[in-house]
C-alpha positions as CSV (number, residue, x, y, z in Angstrom):
1,M,27.3,45.8,22.7
2,I,30.3,43.4,21.7
3,L,29.7,44.5,18.2
4,S,29.7,48.2,19.1
5,L,33.0,47.8,20.8
6,W,34.7,46.2,17.7
7,G,33.6,49.3,15.5
8,I,30.6,47.0,13.7
9,P,27.6,49.0,13.5
10,P,24.4,47.6,14.1
11,G,22.1,46.3,10.7
12,S,25.8,45.1,9.0
13,Q,24.1,41.5,8.8
14,G,26.9,39.9,10.6
15,R,29.5,40.6,8.6
16,R,33.4,42.1,9.5
17,M,36.4,43.0,7.7
18,F,39.7,40.3,7.7
19,F,42.7,40.8,5.9
20,S,44.1,38.1,3.5
21,K,47.9,37.9,2.9
22,K,49.6,36.2,0.1
23,K,53.3,36.8,0.9
24,H,54.1,39.5,2.9
25,R,52.1,41.8,5.7
26,S,52.4,44.7,3.3
27,S,50.3,43.2,0.6
28,M,47.1,42.6,3.1
29,K,43.8,43.1,1.4
30,P,40.6,44.0,3.4
31,V,37.9,40.9,2.6
32,L,34.4,40.4,4.2
33,Y,33.9,37.3,5.8
34,D,30.6,35.8,7.2
35,D,30.8,36.1,10.7
36,E,27.3,34.8,12.1
37,E,28.5,31.9,14.1
38,C,31.4,34.0,15.4
39,I,28.9,36.3,16.9
40,R,26.5,33.6,18.4
41,V,29.3,32.0,20.2
42,V,30.7,35.4,21.6
43,K,27.1,36.5,22.6
44,G,26.6,33.1,24.3
45,T,30.1,33.2,26.0
46,S,28.9,37.1,27.1
47,N,25.7,35.9,28.6
48,R,27.1,33.1,30.7
49,I,29.8,35.2,31.9
50,E,27.2,37.6,33.1
51,Q,25.3,34.9,34.7
52,L,28.2,33.9,36.9
53,T,29.8,36.8,37.7
54,G,26.9,39.2,38.2
55,V,25.8,42.5,36.5
56,G,28.5,44.3,38.7
57,S,31.5,42.6,36.7
58,L,30.2,43.6,33.2
59,R,33.4,45.2,32.5
60,L,35.2,41.8,33.2
61,A,32.6,40.0,31.1
62,I,33.2,42.6,28.2
63,V,36.9,42.1,28.4
64,L,37.0,38.1,28.9
65,S,34.3,37.8,25.7
66,A,36.8,40.0,23.8
67,M,39.6,37.8,24.6
68,V,37.5,35.1,23.5
69,F,36.9,36.5,20.3
70,M,40.4,37.3,19.7
71,F,41.2,33.9,20.3
72,M,38.8,32.6,17.7
73,Y,40.2,35.3,15.4
74,F,43.4,34.2,15.6
75,M,42.3,30.5,14.8
76,F,40.6,31.5,11.9
77,V,43.2,33.6,10.7
78,F,46.4,31.4,11.5
79,G,44.6,28.3,11.2
80,G,45.8,26.5,14.4
81,P,46.5,22.8,13.4
82,G,44.9,23.6,9.8
83,C,45.4,26.5,7.4
84,G,43.8,30.0,8.3
85,V,43.1,33.1,6.0
86,L,46.3,35.0,6.6
87,Y,48.7,32.2,6.7
88,S,47.7,29.6,4.3
89,C,49.2,26.4,4.1
90,K,52.4,26.3,2.1
91,H,53.0,23.3,0.1
92,S,56.4,21.9,0.0
93,D,56.4,21.6,-3.6
94,D,55.2,24.8,-5.4
95,E,55.7,23.1,-8.8
96,A,52.6,20.7,-7.5
97,F,50.3,23.7,-7.0
98,R,51.3,25.1,-10.6
99,Q,50.6,21.6,-11.8
100,A,47.6,21.8,-9.9
101,E,46.5,25.0,-11.5
102,E,47.2,23.8,-15.0
103,L,45.0,20.6,-14.0
104,N,42.0,22.8,-12.9
105,R,42.1,25.2,-16.1
106,A,42.5,22.3,-18.3
107,I,39.4,20.6,-16.8
108,E,37.6,23.6,-17.3
109,A,38.7,24.4,-21.0
110,Q,38.2,20.7,-22.2
111,D,34.4,20.3,-20.6
112,D,32.7,20.3,-24.0
113,L,35.4,18.1,-25.9
114,E,35.3,15.6,-23.1
115,R,31.6,14.9,-23.1
116,D,31.9,14.5,-26.7
117,M,34.7,11.8,-26.1
118,V,32.7,10.0,-23.4
119,R,30.4,9.6,-26.1
120,Y,32.8,8.8,-28.9
121,L,34.9,5.9,-26.9
122,D,31.2,4.7,-25.6
123,D,30.5,4.2,-29.4
124,D,33.8,2.8,-30.3
125,L,34.3,0.0,-27.6
126,P,32.7,-3.5,-28.4
127,P,29.5,-4.2,-26.0
128,M,30.5,-5.3,-22.6
129,Q,28.7,-8.5,-20.5
130,E,26.8,-7.3,-17.4
131,E,29.0,-8.3,-15.1
132,Q,31.9,-6.5,-16.7
133,Q,30.5,-3.1,-16.8
134,P,33.3,-0.4,-15.6
135,F,32.7,1.1,-12.1
136,H,32.3,4.6,-11.1
137,S,33.2,4.2,-7.8
138,S,35.5,6.5,-6.1
139,I,37.2,3.5,-4.7
140,A,38.9,1.1,-6.9
141,P,38.9,-2.7,-6.7
142,S,42.0,-4.3,-4.5
143,H,44.6,-5.3,-6.7
144,E,46.0,-8.0,-4.2
145,P,44.7,-11.4,-4.2
146,E,43.2,-12.6,-1.0
147,K,45.4,-13.7,1.7
148,G,45.6,-17.2,2.0
149,S,44.2,-17.7,-1.5
150,S,45.9,-19.3,-4.2
151,P,45.5,-19.1,-7.9
152,A,42.5,-20.9,-9.6
153,P,43.6,-23.3,-12.7
154,G,42.4,-20.6,-14.9
155,Y,44.7,-18.1,-13.8
156,E,47.9,-19.7,-15.6
157,T,49.1,-17.5,-18.3
158,G,51.0,-18.2,-21.6
159,L,52.8,-16.7,-24.1
160,A,49.7,-16.5,-26.3
161,N,47.6,-14.9,-23.6
162,I,50.1,-11.9,-23.9
163,V,49.7,-9.0,-26.4
164,F,52.6,-6.7,-27.1
165,G,52.2,-2.9,-27.7
166,I,55.5,-2.0,-29.3
167,A,56.0,2.1,-29.4
168,A,58.3,2.9,-32.5
169,S,58.9,5.8,-34.7
170,A,59.3,5.7,-38.6
171,K,62.6,7.7,-38.2
172,L,64.5,5.0,-36.2
173,W,62.7,1.8,-37.3
174,E,65.2,0.9,-40.0
175,K,67.9,0.2,-37.3
176,R,65.7,-0.4,-34.1
177,Q,63.7,-3.0,-35.8
178,E,66.8,-5.6,-35.6
179,Y,66.3,-5.4,-31.5
180,V,62.9,-6.4,-32.4
181,K,63.7,-9.2,-34.6
182,L,66.0,-10.8,-31.7
183,W,62.9,-11.5,-29.5
184,W,59.8,-11.8,-31.3
185,R,58.6,-15.3,-32.5
186,P,56.1,-15.2,-35.2
187,G,53.2,-17.7,-35.0
188,E,53.7,-17.7,-31.5
189,M,53.3,-14.3,-29.9
190,R,50.7,-11.5,-30.2
191,G,51.4,-7.7,-30.7
192,F,51.8,-4.6,-33.0
193,V,54.2,-2.2,-33.6
194,W,52.6,1.5,-33.4
195,L,54.6,4.0,-35.7
196,D,53.6,7.8,-36.1
197,K,53.6,6.9,-40.1
198,A,54.1,4.0,-42.6
199,V,57.4,2.7,-43.5
200,S,58.0,1.6,-47.3
201,S,58.9,-2.2,-46.2
202,W,57.8,-4.4,-43.8
203,S,59.7,-8.0,-42.8
204,K,57.2,-11.1,-41.6
205,A,59.4,-11.9,-38.8
206,L,58.1,-8.7,-37.1
207,P,54.9,-8.2,-35.4
208,P,51.9,-6.6,-37.5
209,M,52.5,-2.7,-38.0
210,R,49.8,0.0,-36.9
211,I,49.9,3.7,-37.4
212,S,48.6,5.7,-34.6
213,E,45.9,7.6,-34.3
214,D,46.1,11.7,-34.9
215,T,46.6,13.2,-31.7
216,A,46.3,17.0,-32.5
217,K,43.3,17.4,-30.5
218,F,45.3,16.8,-27.0
219,N,47.0,19.9,-25.9
220,Y,50.9,19.8,-24.7
221,T,52.6,22.4,-23.0
222,N,55.7,20.8,-21.8
223,K,58.8,22.9,-23.0
224,K,61.4,20.4,-22.5
225,G,59.6,17.1,-23.9
226,G,57.8,16.3,-27.1
227,R,54.1,15.6,-28.1
228,S,55.0,12.2,-29.2
229,G,54.5,11.4,-25.6
230,I,50.7,11.7,-26.2
231,R,50.7,9.1,-29.1
232,I,52.7,6.6,-27.1
233,S,50.9,6.9,-23.7
234,R,47.4,5.9,-26.0
235,V,49.7,2.8,-27.3
236,V,48.2,0.9,-24.4
237,S,44.0,1.7,-25.3
238,E,44.8,1.2,-29.0
239,T,46.1,-2.2,-28.9
240,F,43.2,-3.2,-26.6
241,R,40.7,-1.6,-29.3
242,Q,42.4,-4.4,-31.8
243,N,39.8,-6.4,-29.7
244,L,42.1,-9.7,-29.4
245,T,40.5,-12.8,-27.7
246,D,41.7,-14.8,-24.6
247,V,44.0,-11.8,-23.3
248,H,45.4,-12.0,-20.1
249,W,48.0,-9.2,-20.3
250,F,49.0,-6.2,-22.4
251,V,52.8,-5.7,-22.2
252,M,54.3,-2.2,-23.4
253,G,57.7,-1.4,-24.5
254,D,59.8,0.3,-27.0
255,D,61.6,-0.4,-30.1
256,D,65.0,-0.6,-28.7
257,T,63.9,-2.9,-25.8
258,M,64.8,-7.0,-25.8
259,F,62.4,-9.0,-23.8
260,V,62.9,-12.7,-22.5
261,P,59.6,-14.0,-23.2
262,E,60.1,-17.1,-20.8
263,N,61.0,-15.1,-17.9
264,L,58.0,-12.5,-18.5
265,V,55.7,-15.6,-18.5
266,R,57.2,-16.3,-15.1
267,I,56.5,-13.1,-13.7
268,L,53.0,-12.3,-14.8
269,S,51.9,-16.0,-13.8
270,K,52.4,-14.9,-10.1
271,Y,49.6,-12.4,-10.5
272,D,45.7,-12.9,-11.3
273,H,44.9,-11.5,-14.3
274,R,41.4,-11.2,-13.7
275,K,42.1,-8.2,-11.1
276,F,43.4,-4.7,-11.5
277,Y,47.5,-4.7,-12.1
278,Y,50.1,-2.4,-13.6
279,I,53.4,-4.0,-12.9
280,G,56.8,-2.5,-13.9
281,S,59.8,-1.1,-12.4
282,H,61.2,2.2,-12.0
283,S,64.6,3.9,-13.2
284,E,68.1,3.0,-12.4
285,S,68.5,6.9,-12.1
286,H,67.7,8.3,-8.7
287,T,67.4,11.6,-10.2
288,Q,64.8,10.5,-12.9
289,N,62.7,9.0,-10.5
290,I,62.6,12.1,-8.2
291,H,62.1,14.3,-11.3
292,F,59.2,11.9,-12.4
293,S,58.2,9.5,-9.9
294,Y,59.1,6.2,-8.0
295,N,55.7,5.2,-8.6
296,M,55.8,5.1,-12.3
297,A,56.6,2.4,-14.0
298,Y,59.2,3.5,-17.1
299,G,57.8,2.1,-20.2
300,G,61.1,1.8,-22.1
301,G,61.9,-1.4,-20.0
302,G,58.0,-2.5,-20.4
303,F,55.6,-2.6,-18.2
304,A,52.3,-5.0,-18.1
305,I,48.6,-4.0,-17.5
306,S,45.9,-6.8,-16.6
307,Y,43.0,-7.0,-19.3
308,P,40.3,-5.5,-17.1
309,L,42.8,-2.6,-16.2
310,A,43.5,-1.7,-19.9
311,K,39.3,-2.1,-20.1
312,A,38.8,0.7,-17.7
313,L,42.0,2.5,-19.0
314,A,40.4,2.6,-22.5
315,K,37.5,4.2,-21.4
316,V,38.7,7.0,-19.6
317,Q,42.3,7.6,-21.3
318,D,41.6,10.3,-23.6
319,R,39.7,12.4,-21.1
320,C,42.5,11.9,-18.8
321,I,45.2,13.0,-21.2
322,M,43.3,16.1,-21.9
323,K,43.8,16.9,-17.9
324,Y,47.6,17.0,-18.4
325,P,49.2,19.0,-21.0
326,Y,51.9,19.9,-19.0
327,L,53.2,16.5,-18.4
328,Y,56.5,15.5,-20.1
329,G,56.1,11.9,-21.6
330,S,53.9,8.8,-22.0
331,D,54.9,7.1,-18.9
332,D,53.6,10.0,-16.7
333,R,50.5,10.4,-18.5
334,I,50.0,6.8,-18.0
335,Q,50.7,6.6,-14.4
336,A,48.5,9.8,-14.0
337,C,45.4,7.8,-15.2
338,L,45.8,4.8,-13.4
339,S,46.3,6.8,-10.5
340,E,42.7,8.2,-11.2
341,L,41.6,4.6,-11.3
342,G,42.9,4.1,-7.8
343,V,45.6,1.8,-9.0
344,P,49.2,1.7,-7.9
345,L,52.3,0.4,-9.1
346,T,53.3,-2.8,-8.6
347,K,57.3,-3.3,-8.8
348,E,58.9,-6.1,-10.3
349,P,62.7,-5.3,-10.6
350,G,63.2,-7.4,-13.8
351,F,62.2,-4.6,-16.1
352,H,65.4,-3.1,-16.7
353,Q,65.6,0.6,-17.9
354,V,68.8,-0.5,-18.3
355,L,67.9,-3.4,-15.6
356,S,65.3,-4.0,-13.3
357,L,63.7,-7.0,-11.7
358,F,61.0,-6.9,-14.1
359,S,63.4,-5.5,-16.4
360,W,66.3,-3.1,-17.0
361,Q,65.2,0.5,-18.0
362,F,69.2,1.0,-18.2
363,D,69.1,5.0,-17.7
364,I,72.7,4.6,-17.6
365,Y,75.2,5.3,-20.4
366,G,78.6,3.6,-21.0
367,D,79.7,0.2,-20.2
368,A,76.9,-1.9,-18.3
369,F,79.1,-4.8,-17.4
370,G,78.8,-3.8,-13.7
371,L,74.8,-3.8,-13.3
372,L,74.4,-7.0,-15.8
373,A,77.0,-9.0,-13.5
374,A,75.1,-8.2,-10.2
375,H,71.8,-9.0,-11.2
376,P,69.2,-9.6,-8.2
377,V,67.8,-12.8,-7.4
378,T,64.9,-12.4,-10.0
379,P,64.2,-13.3,-13.7
380,L,65.5,-10.9,-16.3
381,V,63.0,-9.7,-18.2
382,S,64.0,-6.8,-20.5
383,I,66.7,-4.8,-21.4
384,H,66.4,-1.3,-22.3
385,H,68.4,1.3,-23.9
386,L,70.4,-0.7,-26.2
387,D,71.6,2.1,-28.3
388,L,72.9,4.0,-25.3
389,I,75.3,1.3,-23.7
390,D,78.2,-0.3,-25.0
391,P,78.0,-3.7,-26.7
392,V,77.0,-6.2,-23.6
393,F,79.9,-8.3,-25.0
394,P,83.4,-6.9,-26.2
395,N,84.8,-6.4,-29.8
396,T,81.2,-7.1,-31.5
397,T,78.4,-4.8,-32.2
398,Q,75.4,-4.8,-30.1
399,I,73.4,-6.8,-32.7
400,E,75.8,-9.4,-32.6
401,A,76.6,-9.4,-28.7
402,L,72.6,-9.5,-28.3
403,R,72.3,-12.5,-30.7
404,H,75.1,-14.5,-28.5
405,F,73.4,-13.5,-25.1
406,K,70.4,-15.1,-27.0
407,S,72.2,-18.6,-26.9
408,S,72.1,-18.2,-22.9
409,M,68.5,-17.4,-22.9
410,R,67.3,-20.4,-25.0
411,V,69.4,-22.6,-22.7
412,D,68.1,-21.6,-19.3
413,P,66.0,-18.6,-19.5
414,G,65.1,-18.4,-16.0
415,G,69.2,-18.9,-14.8
416,V,70.6,-15.7,-17.2
417,L,72.5,-13.5,-15.3
418,Q,71.6,-15.2,-11.8
419,Q,74.6,-14.7,-9.5
420,S,76.5,-17.3,-7.6
421,I,79.6,-16.7,-5.3
422,C,82.1,-19.1,-4.2
423,Y,85.9,-19.3,-3.1
424,D,89.3,-21.0,-4.3
425,K,90.4,-21.0,-0.8
426,Y,94.1,-22.4,-1.3
427,K,94.6,-19.6,-4.0
428,R,92.8,-17.0,-2.1
429,W,90.5,-16.1,-4.9
430,S,87.1,-14.9,-4.7
431,I,84.9,-16.1,-7.8
432,S,81.4,-14.3,-9.1
433,V,79.6,-16.2,-11.6
434,S,76.8,-14.3,-13.4
435,W,75.4,-17.4,-15.5
436,G,75.6,-17.0,-19.5
437,Y,77.2,-13.5,-19.1
438,A,80.4,-13.4,-17.2
439,V,82.7,-14.6,-14.5
440,Q,84.8,-12.4,-12.2
441,V,87.8,-13.7,-10.4
442,Y,89.1,-11.2,-7.4
443,R,92.4,-11.8,-5.6
444,G,91.7,-12.0,-2.0
445,I,88.6,-13.2,0.1
446,L,85.7,-10.7,-0.6
447,P,82.7,-11.1,1.5
448,P,79.2,-11.8,-0.7
449,R,77.8,-8.5,0.7
450,L,80.3,-6.6,-1.2
451,L,80.2,-9.1,-4.6
452,E,76.5,-8.7,-4.7
453,L,76.7,-4.8,-5.1
454,P,77.0,-3.4,-9.0
455,M,80.5,-2.3,-9.6
456,R,80.1,1.4,-11.2
457,T,81.7,0.6,-14.7
458,F,78.9,2.8,-15.9
459,L,77.8,6.6,-15.8
460,S,74.6,7.7,-14.4
461,W,71.9,9.3,-16.7
462,Y,73.3,12.5,-16.0
463,R,76.6,11.3,-17.1
464,R,78.2,10.9,-13.5
465,M,80.4,8.1,-12.3
466,D,79.6,8.9,-8.1
467,D,77.2,7.0,-6.5
468,I,74.5,9.2,-5.4
469,G,72.5,8.9,-8.9
470,F,71.5,5.4,-8.6
471,P,68.5,4.1,-6.3
472,F,70.6,1.2,-5.5
473,N,74.0,0.6,-3.5
474,T,77.1,0.4,-5.7
475,R,80.6,-0.2,-5.3
476,P,83.4,2.0,-7.1
477,F,85.7,0.6,-10.2
478,L,88.9,0.2,-8.7
479,K,91.7,1.3,-11.0
480,S,94.5,-0.5,-9.2
481,P,95.3,-3.5,-11.3
482,C,95.4,-5.7,-8.1
483,E,92.1,-4.8,-6.9
484,Q,90.2,-5.4,-10.5
485,P,88.6,-8.5,-11.3
486,T,90.0,-11.0,-14.0
487,I,87.0,-11.0,-16.3
488,F,85.8,-14.0,-18.5
489,Y,82.9,-13.6,-20.8
490,M,80.5,-16.5,-22.1
491,K,82.0,-18.3,-25.2
492,E,79.7,-21.3,-25.4
493,V,76.6,-22.5,-23.6
494,G,74.8,-25.9,-24.0
495,Y,73.2,-28.8,-22.1
496,G,75.1,-31.6,-19.8
497,D,75.2,-35.0,-19.9
498,E,72.3,-35.1,-17.0
499,A,68.9,-34.1,-17.2
500,G,68.3,-30.4,-16.2
501,E,72.0,-29.7,-16.4
502,T,73.7,-27.1,-18.2
503,I,77.5,-26.5,-19.1
504,S,79.2,-23.1,-20.2
505,S,82.5,-22.2,-20.8
506,Y,84.1,-18.5,-20.4
507,S,87.2,-17.2,-22.1
508,R,89.4,-14.1,-20.6
509,D,89.0,-10.9,-21.7
510,R,92.4,-9.5,-22.5
511,R,91.4,-5.9,-22.4
512,Q,93.5,-3.6,-20.0
513,R,90.8,-1.5,-18.2
514,G,93.4,0.9,-16.8
515,G,96.4,0.1,-14.4
516,G,98.2,-2.5,-16.4
517,E,99.3,-5.8,-14.9
518,C,99.1,-6.4,-11.0
519,K,102.9,-7.1,-10.0
520,S,102.2,-8.1,-6.5
521,T,103.7,-11.4,-5.6
522,L,102.3,-11.5,-2.1
523,Q,99.2,-13.7,-4.0
524,H,98.4,-16.1,-6.8
525,S,97.9,-14.2,-9.7
526,P,94.5,-15.3,-11.8
527,G,96.4,-13.6,-14.7
528,S,97.4,-17.1,-16.1
529,L,94.0,-18.4,-16.4
530,E,92.5,-18.9,-19.9
531,E,89.1,-20.4,-19.2
532,I,86.3,-21.3,-16.7
533,I,84.1,-24.0,-16.7
534,V,80.4,-24.0,-15.2
535,T,78.2,-26.9,-14.7
536,K,75.0,-25.7,-13.3
537,E,71.3,-27.2,-12.4
538,Q,68.9,-25.3,-14.4
539,A,66.9,-22.6,-12.2
540,D,63.4,-23.6,-11.0
541,D,60.6,-21.7,-10.2
542,S,60.9,-21.0,-6.3
543,W,62.4,-17.8,-6.7
544,H,59.7,-15.8,-5.7
545,L,58.7,-18.3,-2.8
546,A,61.8,-17.9,-1.0
547,P,64.5,-16.0,-3.2
548,R,68.0,-17.4,-2.7
549,R,71.0,-17.4,-4.7
550,Q,72.4,-21.0,-5.9
551,C,75.6,-22.3,-4.4
552,C,78.7,-22.6,-6.2
553,R,81.7,-24.8,-5.4
554,V,85.4,-24.9,-7.0
555,V,85.7,-28.4,-8.6
556,K,88.8,-28.1,-10.3
557,S,91.4,-25.3,-10.1
558,T,94.7,-25.7,-12.1
559,K,97.1,-22.7,-13.8
560,K,95.2,-22.2,-16.8
561,M,91.7,-23.3,-16.0
562,I,88.7,-23.1,-12.9
563,E,85.9,-25.8,-13.4
564,V,83.0,-24.7,-11.0
565,S,79.5,-26.6,-10.0
566,V,76.4,-24.2,-9.3
567,G,73.3,-25.7,-8.1
568,N,70.4,-25.7,-5.2
569,C,72.2,-25.3,-2.0
570,E,72.7,-28.1,0.5
571,S,71.6,-28.3,4.0
572,G,73.8,-26.2,6.2
573,E,75.9,-24.8,3.2
574,T,76.9,-21.5,3.2
575,I,78.9,-19.2,0.4
576,I,81.9,-18.7,2.6
């Protein structure tokens, strides 16, 4: 009876007509849906109403039954808290839907090829011990150590336990090999430079050369990128297949990146290399992070993958890459494949794109001074995009500047760029020491919370000077000469008379950054200063347990020179 009232003839096998809508009501199209469940519920409701109201109230029962039916219809169409037929859930990001559709098409189109690649990879990889068989569960092992546990003696990582995979191109190699020579130590370190094709000559001061496999079998559809991203994303797996022994970590980086090996070891020793870890840092560009991902390690500044994770990735990476032809580069492809393994990014800001805990990615342009002079309380691991920033020391080339910078890294690698703040209260000067790099002297007493912020001497990745392009707080570069700091760059560095003591000198930068000389007579002027002497205790490894800046004290202040002492803070000591 209910069906007749709704115009559905007997024998229609419980099917009724709904309307499906994509964007506008005018585009409704009739679609038949199985309705046996709805009919059963409505008939049950009608019978129950008849029992309650009696035969004389059958019309009321019909009306109420129809209302129940309409309620269920609207819940089905509009979806209630979920999604209905007429109004489907609208994702906040249409691009994500488009990429999902491309992903589905890629999976369907590559089924046969994927099966072949699985057989190829299984045959190509060395046999594994039974306890090391790759897992096939959808739940990835935890990458965090158990609470309350401490690393066993075998967890300690040394430089020999790290294997580097350096992504390079033959076109740029002649220039960029000089960056690699700055930090590579033949005989002490292991790794490979992966090129797209062979070059004519090779120095013994460099890692061994390897030629990447052909990637023509992989589809690439991103119109703004280059398919070299596929080749570079496979550096991890190709390095793993070199079958080196006693490996704890694989570290990836570009040929225009400079690593600080001792600090890299410090960072990686925090983690259990026997578990799944993907360690790195995001970009210094907020827009880059939004466009790609805050959950992705930017490979130029370097990232690390533990041996077990590299092993699992090597088994699935080629199949995974086939699913993402629309991605831009190598970093997002690696992150996509590690996401399929259930492994998130463990963020370490020393990797700089141009600067981060794990490294500086240095996704900036111009003068990186403001960023380098306000490094976080963590070891500097790497600096990237060395071709895009000004020489880190003035009046020299980038290679010469980095060689000079390397002298600080040799003396106290853990203390490089670590910021300490102190005050000459008589002259009312604020002094910021970025050890091994530069010292700044400001007129007036500026609070530490201000001096800790990077000064915007640099441009964002999109060549803007405003403060919205960065994923961290900054402060403006003030053009008034009375508000600008007097800058002193590292001149010499060495060891002091006492054990664990370093001594460094900093000479004044006489370049005018705009505005000329400060003519104010209300304050003592640091313009007559010629040199800063810094005596410092070598940094210890407690930075990751209870991070704290070392304290700075003014020992001597004359018209031409300031001497300061930097070391661990005493009980009750404050910066200001």
